[in-house]
matplotlib code that plots the C-alpha trace (Angstrom):
import matplotlib.pyplot as plt

x = [68.1, 70.3, 73.0, 72.5, 73.1, 75.8, 78.1, 77.4, 78.4, 81.7, 82.3, 82.1, 84.4, 86.9, 86.8, 87.5, 90.0, 91.7, 91.2, 93.3, 95.7, 96.5, 96.8, 99.4, 101.4, 100.8, 102.2, 105.1, 107.1, 108.1, 111.4, 112.3, 112.0, 114.4, 117.6, 119.4, 122.5, 124.4, 125.6, 128.6, 127.0, 129.9, 131.6, 132.0, 129.8, 126.9, 127.5, 127.4, 123.7, 122.5, 124.0, 122.4, 119.1, 119.0, 116.1, 113.9, 112.0, 111.4, 107.6, 106.1, 106.0, 108.6, 110.6, 111.1, 111.6, 115.0, 117.1, 116.4, 116.7, 119.8, 121.0, 121.4, 119.9, 119.2, 115.4, 114.8, 114.2, 112.4, 108.7, 107.8, 106.2, 105.1, 101.4, 102.0, 98.8, 98.3, 94.5, 96.5, 99.6, 97.0, 97.2, 101.4, 100.6, 101.0, 103.9, 105.5, 104.7, 106.2, 109.8, 109.4, 110.9, 112.3, 111.4, 109.0, 109.6, 106.8, 106.5, 103.4, 101.2, 102.9, 100.0, 97.5, 97.3, 96.4, 93.7, 90.5, 88.6, 86.2, 88.7, 92.5, 93.9, 91.1, 90.4, 94.2, 94.5, 92.0, 93.6, 96.5, 95.4, 93.7, 97.0, 99.0, 96.6, 96.9, 100.6, 100.2, 97.9, 100.3, 103.6, 102.7, 106.6, 107.8, 108.4, 106.4, 107.4, 106.4, 108.5, 106.8, 106.2, 108.9, 108.5, 109.0, 110.1, 108.6, 108.5, 107.2, 104.7, 103.7, 102.8, 101.0, 99.6, 98.4, 101.4, 101.0, 99.1, 102.2, 102.6, 99.5, 98.9, 102.7, 100.5, 97.9, 100.5, 101.8, 98.8, 97.4, 101.4, 100.9, 97.2, 97.8, 101.3, 103.9, 106.6, 107.2, 110.0, 110.0, 112.3, 111.7, 114.7, 117.4, 115.5, 115.4, 119.4, 119.9, 117.4, 120.5, 119.8, 116.3, 116.3, 115.0, 111.1, 111.7, 109.8, 112.3, 115.9, 118.9, 121.2, 123.4, 120.5, 119.3, 122.6, 121.5, 117.8, 119.3, 121.8, 119.3, 116.4, 118.8, 119.8, 116.7, 115.8, 118.9, 117.5, 113.8, 115.0, 117.2, 114.1, 112.0]
y = [74.3, 77.2, 74.5, 74.1, 77.4, 78.2, 75.4, 76.0, 79.9, 78.6, 76.1, 79.3, 81.2, 78.2, 78.2, 82.3, 82.2, 78.8, 80.3, 83.7, 81.9, 79.6, 82.8, 84.6, 81.8, 80.2, 83.4, 84.8, 82.3, 83.6, 85.0, 82.1, 79.5, 81.6, 81.0, 83.6, 84.9, 87.9, 90.6, 92.5, 96.0, 97.1, 96.7, 100.0, 99.3, 98.3, 101.0, 102.9, 101.4, 102.7, 106.2, 105.9, 105.0, 106.2, 108.5, 105.7, 102.9, 100.0, 99.0, 95.7, 92.0, 89.2, 90.1, 93.4, 92.0, 90.1, 93.5, 93.6, 89.8, 89.4, 92.3, 94.3, 97.3, 98.3, 97.4, 101.0, 101.5, 98.2, 98.1, 94.8, 91.8, 87.7, 87.6, 91.2, 92.6, 96.5, 95.8, 94.8, 97.0, 99.9, 99.4, 99.9, 103.3, 105.1, 103.2, 104.9, 108.3, 107.7, 106.9, 109.9, 108.9, 111.1, 108.6, 105.7, 102.3, 100.1, 96.7, 95.0, 92.5, 89.2, 87.9, 90.4, 88.3, 84.7, 86.8, 84.6, 87.2, 87.5, 90.1, 90.2, 92.4, 95.2, 94.3, 95.1, 98.1, 99.6, 99.0, 99.6, 103.6, 104.0, 102.9, 105.4, 108.1, 107.7, 107.7, 110.8, 112.1, 111.0, 112.0, 114.8, 115.9, 112.4, 111.0, 107.7, 105.2, 101.6, 99.2, 96.1, 92.7, 90.5, 87.4, 83.7, 80.7, 78.3, 75.9, 78.5, 79.4, 76.1, 75.1, 78.1, 79.2, 82.4, 83.3, 83.8, 87.4, 89.3, 90.9, 91.9, 93.1, 95.3, 96.7, 97.5, 99.0, 101.3, 102.7, 104.0, 104.9, 107.5, 108.3, 108.9, 110.5, 108.6, 106.8, 103.7, 101.1, 97.9, 95.9, 92.5, 93.0, 92.9, 89.7, 88.1, 88.7, 87.3, 84.0, 82.3, 84.3, 83.0, 81.3, 77.3, 78.4, 79.9, 83.3, 84.6, 86.1, 85.2, 87.9, 88.5, 89.8, 93.3, 94.9, 94.5, 95.8, 98.8, 100.2, 99.6, 101.5, 104.6, 104.6, 104.4, 107.4, 109.1, 108.6, 109.6, 113.0, 113.6, 113.4, 115.6]
z = [115.8, 117.1, 118.0, 114.4, 113.3, 115.6, 114.3, 110.9, 111.4, 113.5, 110.2, 107.6, 110.1, 110.2, 106.1, 105.2, 107.8, 106.2, 102.4, 103.4, 105.1, 102.3, 99.9, 102.4, 102.0, 98.4, 97.7, 99.9, 101.9, 105.3, 105.7, 108.6, 105.5, 102.5, 102.2, 104.0, 103.1, 105.0, 103.1, 105.2, 105.7, 107.1, 103.3, 101.8, 98.6, 101.7, 103.2, 100.0, 99.8, 103.3, 102.7, 99.7, 100.9, 104.6, 104.0, 101.6, 102.8, 100.9, 102.0, 100.4, 100.7, 101.5, 98.2, 99.3, 103.1, 101.7, 101.4, 105.5, 106.1, 103.4, 105.4, 102.5, 103.7, 107.4, 109.0, 109.4, 105.3, 105.2, 105.7, 104.9, 105.8, 103.4, 102.7, 102.4, 100.1, 99.2, 101.6, 104.4, 103.4, 104.6, 108.3, 108.0, 107.0, 110.5, 111.3, 107.7, 108.6, 111.5, 110.1, 108.0, 104.6, 101.8, 99.0, 99.4, 97.1, 96.6, 95.9, 96.3, 94.0, 94.4, 96.7, 95.0, 92.1, 94.2, 96.3, 96.0, 94.3, 90.7, 89.6, 91.9, 89.4, 89.8, 93.8, 94.4, 92.0, 94.0, 97.5, 95.9, 95.1, 98.7, 99.7, 98.1, 99.0, 102.1, 102.2, 100.4, 102.9, 105.5, 103.4, 101.4, 100.3, 100.0, 96.5, 95.7, 93.2, 92.5, 91.4, 89.1, 90.2, 89.9, 87.5, 88.8, 87.2, 84.7, 87.8, 90.1, 87.3, 86.4, 90.0, 90.5, 86.9, 88.4, 88.5, 84.4, 85.7, 86.4, 83.0, 83.2, 86.7, 86.1, 83.6, 85.5, 88.3, 85.2, 84.5, 88.2, 89.1, 85.4, 86.5, 90.2, 89.0, 91.2, 89.9, 88.2, 87.6, 85.7, 87.4, 85.0, 82.9, 85.6, 86.3, 83.4, 83.1, 86.4, 86.6, 88.5, 91.3, 92.0, 95.6, 95.6, 95.4, 92.1, 93.4, 96.1, 95.7, 96.7, 98.8, 95.3, 94.0, 96.2, 95.2, 91.5, 92.5, 94.5, 91.4, 89.0, 91.0, 91.8, 87.6, 87.1, 89.2, 87.5, 84.3, 85.4, 87.0, 83.7, 81.4, 83.3]

ax = plt.figure().add_subplot(projection="3d")
ax.plot(x, y, z, "-o")
ax.set_aspect("equal")
plt.show()
């Protein structure tokens, strides 16, 4: 009987592990599987981005990781990885604090909406709030801006219907940003305007998209400052 109970316990643990792994891989393709297109960071344009965001950290999942993977920003300005959720990102706060950025841009959620729980949005936003509270405690002088989750192609949405919840999730992010008084930038419009820049999976983006993203973020920050 003891042996039987032990085997049942091992089976349950294995099932949970497989569920978590599946969720991570479903939403976020490892960087090694994304089409790599190196952008020469030594050109005047790329040197400008490196200078513009030299005191910034982009904190997020594999969508964010594309900034360093495609050599658009230096690795020290990006703290991101495949499968990252707001909950998993909590363990990276110490490393974030160690880098002492003045500006932090957070883009998480592509995996959160796939999380195997009754209410992924509620669960994720709760952890998102905890994440920002911890960042504020470690870096009280840093400015924090949330970037919306980027939409996917119709084909990717058909393959994974839970991506239909991206718009609703982004509305939750916008409300959270207002509640805890951090910045919020909706990047959906530039994705719609550059739909040819999706990678083959319809979720990630080619290298050419990231300079456009950085320009948009910079312009939106300027508009937000002017509006204050």
